[in-house]
C-alpha positions as CSV (number, residue, x, y, z in Angstrom):
1,M,-4.3,38.0,-17.0
2,E,-1.0,39.0,-18.4
3,Y,2.2,37.2,-17.3
4,R,5.9,37.7,-17.4
5,I,8.4,34.8,-17.3
6,E,10.9,34.8,-14.6
7,T,13.7,32.2,-14.0
8,D,15.1,30.7,-10.8
9,T,17.4,27.8,-10.2
10,L,14.6,25.4,-11.1
11,G,13.8,27.0,-14.4
12,P,11.3,29.4,-15.9
13,I,7.9,30.1,-14.3
14,A,5.0,32.5,-15.1
15,V,4.4,35.4,-12.8
16,P,1.5,37.8,-13.1
17,A,2.7,40.9,-14.8
18,S,1.1,43.2,-12.2
19,A,2.8,41.4,-9.3
20,Y,5.8,42.8,-7.4
21,W,6.7,39.3,-6.2
22,G,8.6,37.0,-8.5
23,A,9.6,33.4,-9.2
24,H,10.3,32.2,-5.7
25,T,7.0,33.5,-4.4
26,A,5.2,32.0,-7.3
27,R,6.6,28.5,-6.4
28,A,5.7,29.1,-2.7
29,L,2.1,29.8,-3.7
30,Q,2.0,26.5,-5.5
31,N,3.7,24.6,-2.8
32,F,2.0,26.0,0.3
33,A,-1.7,26.3,-0.3
34,I,-2.2,25.3,3.4
35,S,-4.0,27.7,5.7
36,G,-5.2,30.4,3.3
37,I,-3.7,33.0,5.6
38,P,-1.0,35.1,3.9
39,V,1.9,36.6,5.7
40,S,0.3,40.0,5.1
41,A,-2.2,39.0,7.9
42,H,0.6,40.0,10.2
43,P,1.5,43.6,9.4
44,H,4.0,43.8,12.2
45,L,6.0,41.1,10.4
46,V,5.7,42.8,7.0
47,R,6.9,46.1,8.5
48,A,9.7,44.4,10.4
49,L,11.0,42.7,7.2
50,A,11.1,46.1,5.5
51,M,13.0,47.5,8.5
52,V,15.6,44.8,8.3
53,K,16.1,45.1,4.5
54,S,16.4,48.9,4.8
55,A,19.0,48.7,7.5
56,D,20.9,46.1,5.6
57,A,20.9,48.2,2.5
58,R,22.2,51.2,4.4
59,A,25.0,49.1,5.9
60,N,26.0,47.7,2.5
61,G,26.1,51.3,1.2
62,E,28.3,52.4,4.0
63,L,30.6,49.5,3.3
64,G,30.7,50.5,-0.4
65,V,29.5,47.1,-1.6
66,L,26.2,48.5,-2.9
67,S,25.9,51.6,-5.1
68,Q,24.1,54.6,-3.6
69,D,21.5,54.6,-6.3
70,K,20.5,51.0,-5.4
71,V,20.6,51.8,-1.7
72,R,18.3,54.7,-2.2
73,A,15.9,52.7,-4.4
74,I,15.8,49.8,-1.9
75,R,15.3,52.0,1.1
76,Q,12.5,54.0,-0.7
77,A,10.8,50.8,-1.4
78,C,11.1,49.7,2.2
79,Q,9.8,53.1,3.3
80,E,6.6,52.6,1.3
81,I,6.1,49.2,2.9
82,L,6.6,50.7,6.3
83,A,3.9,53.3,5.4
84,G,1.5,50.5,4.8
85,K,1.7,50.2,1.1
86,H,2.1,46.9,-0.9
87,H,1.3,44.6,2.1
88,G,-1.0,42.6,-0.2
89,Q,2.1,41.5,-2.1
90,F,3.3,39.5,0.9
91,C,1.1,36.7,-0.1
92,V,2.9,33.4,0.8
93,D,1.1,31.2,3.3
94,V,2.0,31.6,7.0
95,I,2.5,27.8,7.0
96,Q,5.5,27.0,4.9
97,G,8.5,24.7,4.7
98,G,12.0,26.2,4.4
99,A,12.5,28.0,7.7
100,G,11.0,31.2,6.4
101,T,12.8,31.3,3.1
102,S,9.6,31.9,1.2
103,T,8.7,34.8,3.3
104,N,12.2,36.3,3.0
105,M,12.2,35.8,-0.8
106,D,8.8,37.3,-1.0
107,A,10.2,40.4,0.7
108,N,13.3,40.4,-1.5
109,E,11.3,40.2,-4.7
110,V,8.7,42.8,-3.7
111,I,11.4,45.3,-2.6
112,A,13.5,44.6,-5.7
113,N,10.7,45.2,-8.1
114,L,9.6,48.3,-6.3
115,A,13.2,49.5,-6.4
116,L,13.5,48.7,-10.1
117,E,10.6,50.9,-10.9
118,K,12.2,53.8,-9.0
119,L,15.3,53.3,-11.1
120,G,13.3,53.4,-14.3
121,H,13.2,49.7,-15.1
122,G,10.5,47.1,-15.4
123,R,9.4,44.5,-12.9
124,G,11.6,41.4,-13.3
125,D,14.4,43.3,-14.9
126,Y,16.9,41.9,-12.4
127,G,20.0,42.6,-14.4
128,H,19.8,46.1,-12.9
129,L,18.8,45.2,-9.3
130,H,18.5,41.6,-8.1
131,P,16.4,40.3,-5.2
132,I,19.3,38.1,-3.9
133,D,22.5,39.8,-5.1
134,H,21.4,43.3,-3.9
135,V,18.3,43.3,-1.6
136,N,19.6,40.2,0.2
137,K,23.3,41.1,0.1
138,C,25.3,40.0,3.2
139,Q,22.2,38.1,4.4
140,S,20.6,34.7,4.8
141,T,17.0,33.8,5.6
142,N,18.5,32.3,8.7
143,D,19.4,35.7,10.2
144,T,17.1,38.1,8.5
145,Y,13.9,36.2,9.1
146,P,14.4,35.6,12.9
147,T,15.5,39.2,13.3
148,A,12.4,40.5,11.6
149,L,10.3,38.1,13.6
150,R,11.8,39.3,16.9
151,L,11.1,42.9,15.9
152,A,7.5,42.0,14.9
153,L,6.9,40.3,18.2
154,A,8.5,43.1,20.2
155,A,6.3,45.7,18.5
156,G,3.2,43.6,18.9
157,A,3.9,42.8,22.6
158,L,4.4,46.5,23.3
159,E,1.0,47.3,21.9
160,L,-0.5,44.4,23.9
161,A,1.1,45.7,27.1
162,E,-0.6,49.1,26.4
163,E,-4.0,47.4,26.1
164,L,-3.5,45.3,29.2
165,E,-2.5,48.4,31.2
166,Q,-5.6,50.2,30.1
167,L,-7.7,47.1,31.1
168,A,-6.0,47.0,34.5
169,S,-6.7,50.7,35.0
170,A,-10.4,50.1,34.1
171,A,-10.6,47.3,36.6
172,M,-8.9,49.4,39.3
173,A,-11.4,52.2,38.6
174,K,-14.2,49.8,39.2
175,G,-12.4,48.8,42.4
176,T,-12.6,52.4,43.6
177,Q,-16.2,52.7,42.5
178,F,-17.2,49.6,44.4
179,S,-15.1,50.1,47.5
180,G,-18.1,50.5,49.7
181,V,-20.1,47.5,48.3
182,V,-20.0,44.7,50.8
183,K,-20.4,41.0,49.7
184,I,-19.4,37.6,50.9
185,G,-16.2,36.2,49.4
186,R,-16.2,32.5,48.3
187,T,-13.7,29.8,48.5
188,Q,-14.3,26.5,46.7
189,L,-17.6,28.0,45.6
190,Q,-18.8,28.1,49.2
191,D,-19.5,31.2,51.3
192,A,-16.4,32.3,53.1
193,V,-16.0,35.7,54.7
194,P,-17.0,39.3,54.1
195,M,-15.1,41.5,51.6
196,T,-15.9,44.3,49.2
197,L,-16.7,44.1,45.6
198,G,-14.0,46.8,45.2
199,Q,-11.4,44.5,46.6
200,E,-12.4,41.9,44.1
201,F,-12.0,44.2,41.2
202,R,-8.8,45.7,42.4
203,A,-7.4,42.1,42.5
204,F,-8.5,41.7,38.9
205,G,-6.7,44.9,38.0
206,N,-3.5,44.0,39.8
207,T,-3.5,40.6,38.2
208,V,-3.6,42.1,34.7
209,R,-1.0,44.6,35.6
210,E,1.4,41.9,36.8
211,D,1.0,40.1,33.4
212,C,1.7,43.3,31.6
213,A,5.0,43.6,33.5
214,R,5.9,40.0,32.6
215,I,5.2,40.6,28.9
216,L,7.4,43.7,28.9
217,E,10.2,41.7,30.5
218,A,9.9,39.2,27.6
219,V,10.1,42.0,25.1
220,D,13.7,42.5,26.1
221,L,14.7,39.0,25.0
222,M,13.3,39.8,21.6
223,L,15.9,42.5,21.1
224,E,18.8,40.2,20.9
225,C,19.4,39.4,17.2
226,N,21.5,37.1,15.1
227,L,21.6,39.5,12.2
228,G,25.0,39.2,10.5
229,G,25.4,35.5,11.4
230,T,24.0,34.6,8.0
231,A,23.5,30.8,7.4
232,V,24.7,29.2,10.7
233,G,26.5,31.9,12.6
234,T,29.8,32.1,10.9
235,G,28.9,35.3,9.0
236,I,29.8,33.7,5.7
237,T,29.2,36.1,2.7
238,A,28.8,39.1,5.0
239,E,31.3,41.9,4.8
240,D,33.5,42.8,7.8
241,G,31.7,45.5,9.8
242,F,28.3,44.6,8.3
243,Q,26.7,43.4,11.6
244,R,27.6,46.4,13.6
245,R,26.4,48.9,10.9
246,A,23.2,46.9,10.2
247,L,22.2,46.7,13.8
248,A,22.9,50.4,14.4
249,A,20.7,51.2,11.4
250,L,18.0,48.8,12.5
251,A,17.9,50.4,16.0
252,E,17.5,53.8,14.4
253,I,14.8,52.6,12.0
254,S,12.8,50.6,14.5
255,G,13.2,52.8,17.5
256,L,14.1,49.6,19.5
257,P,17.5,49.0,21.2
258,V,18.3,45.9,19.2
259,R,21.7,44.2,20.1
260,A,23.9,41.4,18.8
261,A,23.6,38.0,20.3
262,D,26.7,37.0,22.3
263,D,26.9,33.6,20.4
264,L,25.6,33.8,16.8
265,F,25.8,30.0,16.4
266,Q,23.5,29.5,19.4
267,A,21.3,32.4,18.4
268,T,20.7,31.0,14.9
269,W,19.0,27.8,16.2
270,D,17.8,28.7,19.7
271,V,14.2,29.8,20.1
272,G,14.1,30.0,23.9
273,A,13.0,33.6,23.7
274,F,9.9,32.6,21.6
275,M,9.1,30.0,24.2
276,H,9.4,32.4,27.0
277,L,7.2,35.0,25.3
278,S,4.7,32.3,24.5
279,G,4.6,31.3,28.2
280,M,4.0,34.8,29.3
281,L,1.2,35.2,26.7
282,K,-0.4,32.0,28.0
283,R,-0.1,33.2,31.6
284,A,-1.8,36.4,30.7
285,A,-4.5,34.6,28.7
286,I,-5.3,32.1,31.4
287,R,-5.5,34.6,34.2
288,L,-7.6,36.9,32.0
289,S,-9.8,33.9,31.3
290,K,-10.2,33.2,35.0
291,I,-11.3,36.8,35.5
292,C,-13.8,36.5,32.7
293,S,-15.2,33.2,34.2
294,D,-15.6,35.0,37.5
295,L,-17.5,37.9,35.8
296,R,-19.8,35.4,34.2
297,L,-20.4,33.7,37.5
298,L,-20.9,36.9,39.5
299,A,-23.4,38.0,36.8
300,S,-25.2,34.7,36.6
301,G,-29.0,34.8,36.8
302,P,-30.3,37.4,36.7
303,Q,-33.1,36.0,38.9
304,N,-31.8,32.5,39.9
305,G,-28.0,32.9,39.9
306,L,-25.5,34.9,42.0
307,G,-26.6,38.2,40.4
308,E,-24.0,40.2,42.3
309,I,-23.2,42.4,39.3
310,S,-24.8,43.3,36.0
311,L,-22.8,43.2,32.8
312,P,-23.7,45.5,29.9
313,A,-26.3,44.0,27.6
314,R,-24.6,43.6,24.2
315,Q,-27.0,41.5,22.1
316,A,-30.0,39.3,22.3
317,G,-29.0,36.0,23.8
318,S,-31.3,33.4,22.3
319,S,-33.2,32.5,19.2
320,I,-35.8,30.8,21.4
321,M,-35.8,32.4,24.8
322,P,-37.2,35.9,24.8
323,G,-35.3,38.5,26.9
324,K,-32.3,36.3,27.5
325,V,-29.0,38.2,27.5
326,N,-25.7,36.3,27.6
327,P,-22.2,37.4,28.8
328,V,-20.8,37.3,25.3
329,I,-17.8,39.5,25.8
330,P,-16.3,37.5,28.6
331,E,-17.2,34.3,26.7
332,A,-15.2,35.6,23.7
333,V,-12.2,36.3,25.8
334,N,-12.4,32.8,27.3
335,Q,-12.1,31.4,23.8
336,I,-9.1,33.6,23.0
337,A,-7.4,32.1,26.1
338,F,-8.1,28.6,24.9
339,A,-6.5,29.4,21.5
340,V,-3.5,31.1,23.2
341,A,-3.0,28.0,25.3
342,G,-3.0,25.8,22.2
343,A,-0.6,28.2,20.5
344,D,1.8,27.7,23.4
345,T,1.7,23.9,22.8
346,T,2.5,24.6,19.1
347,V,5.5,26.8,20.0
348,T,6.7,24.1,22.4
349,M,6.5,21.3,19.8
350,A,8.1,23.5,17.1
351,A,11.0,24.4,19.4
352,D,11.5,20.8,20.4
353,N,11.8,19.7,16.7
354,G,14.5,22.0,15.6
355,Q,17.7,20.2,14.6
356,L,21.4,21.0,14.6
357,Q,22.2,24.6,13.4
358,L,18.7,25.8,12.5
359,N,15.1,25.5,13.6
360,A,13.0,25.1,10.4
361,F,9.7,25.7,12.2
362,E,9.8,29.4,13.0
363,P,7.0,30.2,10.5
364,V,4.4,28.4,12.5
365,M,5.8,29.9,15.7
366,A,5.6,33.3,14.0
367,H,2.0,32.8,13.1
368,V,0.7,31.6,16.4
369,L,2.6,34.1,18.5
370,L,1.6,37.0,16.4
371,Q,-2.0,35.8,16.3
372,S,-2.0,35.3,20.1
373,I,-0.7,38.8,20.6
374,G,-3.3,40.3,18.2
375,W,-6.2,38.3,19.7
376,L,-5.2,39.1,23.3
377,G,-4.9,42.8,22.5
378,A,-8.3,42.9,20.7
379,G,-9.8,40.8,23.5
380,A,-8.5,43.1,26.2
381,A,-9.8,46.2,24.4
382,S,-13.2,44.6,23.9
383,L,-13.4,43.5,27.5
384,R,-12.5,47.0,28.8
385,T,-14.8,49.0,26.5
386,L,-17.7,46.7,26.1
387,C,-17.9,45.0,29.5
388,I,-15.7,46.3,32.4
389,D,-16.5,50.0,31.9
390,G,-20.2,49.3,32.1
391,I,-20.5,46.9,35.0
392,E,-22.9,47.8,37.7
393,A,-23.1,46.4,41.2
394,N,-26.3,45.1,42.8
395,S,-25.4,46.9,46.0
396,Q,-28.5,46.6,48.1
397,M,-29.0,42.9,47.4
398,L,-25.3,42.2,48.3
399,R,-25.6,44.1,51.6
400,T,-28.8,42.2,52.5
401,R,-27.2,38.9,51.7
402,T,-24.0,39.7,53.6
403,E,-25.8,40.8,56.7
404,A,-27.8,37.6,56.7
405,S,-24.8,35.4,56.0
406,A,-23.4,32.9,58.4
407,G,-20.0,33.8,56.9
408,V,-19.8,36.9,59.1
409,A,-19.3,34.6,62.1
410,T,-15.7,34.2,61.1
411,A,-15.1,37.8,62.1
412,L,-16.1,36.9,65.7
413,V,-13.6,34.1,66.1
414,P,-11.0,36.4,67.8
415,S,-13.7,37.6,70.3
416,I,-15.6,34.4,71.1
417,G,-13.4,31.6,69.9
418,Y,-13.6,29.1,67.0
419,A,-16.0,26.6,68.6
420,A,-18.5,29.2,69.7
421,A,-18.4,30.9,66.3
422,A,-18.9,27.6,64.5
423,A,-22.0,26.9,66.7
424,V,-23.3,30.4,65.9
425,A,-22.8,29.9,62.2
426,K,-24.6,26.6,62.3
427,E,-27.5,28.1,64.1
428,A,-27.7,31.0,61.7
429,L,-27.9,28.6,58.8
430,R,-30.6,26.6,60.5
431,S,-32.8,29.5,61.8
432,G,-32.1,32.3,59.4
433,E,-31.5,34.6,62.3
434,A,-28.7,37.2,62.1
435,V,-25.4,36.2,63.5
436,V,-25.1,39.3,65.7
437,D,-28.5,38.6,67.3
438,I,-27.5,35.0,68.0
439,V,-24.3,36.1,69.6
440,A,-26.0,38.7,71.8
441,G,-28.8,36.2,72.7
442,K,-26.2,33.6,73.9
443,Q,-24.5,36.5,75.8
444,L,-21.2,35.8,74.0
445,M,-20.9,39.5,73.3
446,D,-23.1,42.5,73.7
447,L,-25.0,43.5,70.5
448,V,-23.1,46.8,70.0
449,S,-19.7,45.1,70.2
450,A,-20.8,42.3,67.9
451,K,-22.1,44.7,65.3
452,S,-18.9,46.7,65.5
453,V,-16.8,43.7,64.8
454,V,-19.0,42.5,62.0
455,D,-19.3,46.0,60.4
456,A,-15.5,46.2,60.3
457,A,-15.3,42.9,58.6
458,M,-18.1,43.9,56.1
459,A,-16.1,47.0,55.2
460,G,-13.4,44.7,54.0
461,G,-10.9,45.6,56.7
462,G,-10.6,42.3,58.4
463,T,-11.4,41.8,62.1
464,R,-10.9,44.4,64.9
465,M,-11.3,43.5,68.5
466,P,-13.7,45.7,70.4
467,G,-11.7,48.5,72.0
468,S,-8.6,47.9,70.0
469,V,-6.6,50.8,68.6
470,G,-6.5,51.0,64.7
């Protein structure tokens, strides 16, 4: 491999001649061989960095502190990154010291060397266009990196919300499909009262839809940026008017209504928005996990479990038991939820350990939040297309069970009283006789009226007294 020699404040260092990154990135690769996961694993963050650098270059050009040929070259380089090119050059580890400086410098170096080629110069020929003096002009890692991270999280969260909405719609569609399928609801894993399978699935859909709304609310917090505050919030080294121009350009490039933070000092160290988003991701994950656990339980069997629904068979379930099929899609989503819950703990610890004017631990927050968003989105899509859409109800078995269940006695409480209904339920459990027949036999109600009340309850509409007006 051929190398070029670049120099930073620590001295010379060899850089692969073919690399667009430079000296700072080379040292980061030596220092942070930690996870083996490069920043390029999070394309939203790579694109967001390019957006920020493009907007800053435009602002510097408008202020007359960066020549138009450099502005064009930098912005052309950024446009290529936005188009998906050169992402492999963002190679520093997601776990890094320095509050994101290695990621910012990786971006500065890649953009600088791409821009140099567009100006007719070689990689590393920084006398013509420099990663810090030109690409990073009027900036600090402490404002560009958090701003890019916020854009990345907003973009990812918006995509996640779309996936969750589609999942909610799929569950609601099943709710409509199963609206006439009666079953016994359960509380504390014990038989409770009649309901419909449709009501159960509509509740799933509404749960996911609520979480989608909460995530969208969290996105708004991501749009408040400290860009222009530079190192600690004073705006040192930034030109007058830079913040306003840079944010206007960034809003145009990103398509998101980014805005300046009211207090740049607070915004430089505060990570409350990241904690809030993390909490909403955990909420969505845990509730989705609960739904998946319910699906696994409802589909348990098929012969000696609940067996109320059948999940689509996706793969052979055992290397020893022939014919066994496992609920692998819900199981995968359960595991995503476990990871998201762990990620929330990571964000909490990282937020707690920021000191004074900067939180140095945003890189790990960036990684786990972007991973959580990506995994939840993929999990939601998988659950929808490979599981929910293909669920079938075991309708006849459910009706037979429901009609024979002592749980329907609850529907008769308004008509015959709690004590009498309890006695009927106990006898039904002992004898196996239908509740309505016991009620009629005890002359508590006539058979037609008892069936009318029970049928109303089995339809999922609650209890209606005989002769009452609906």
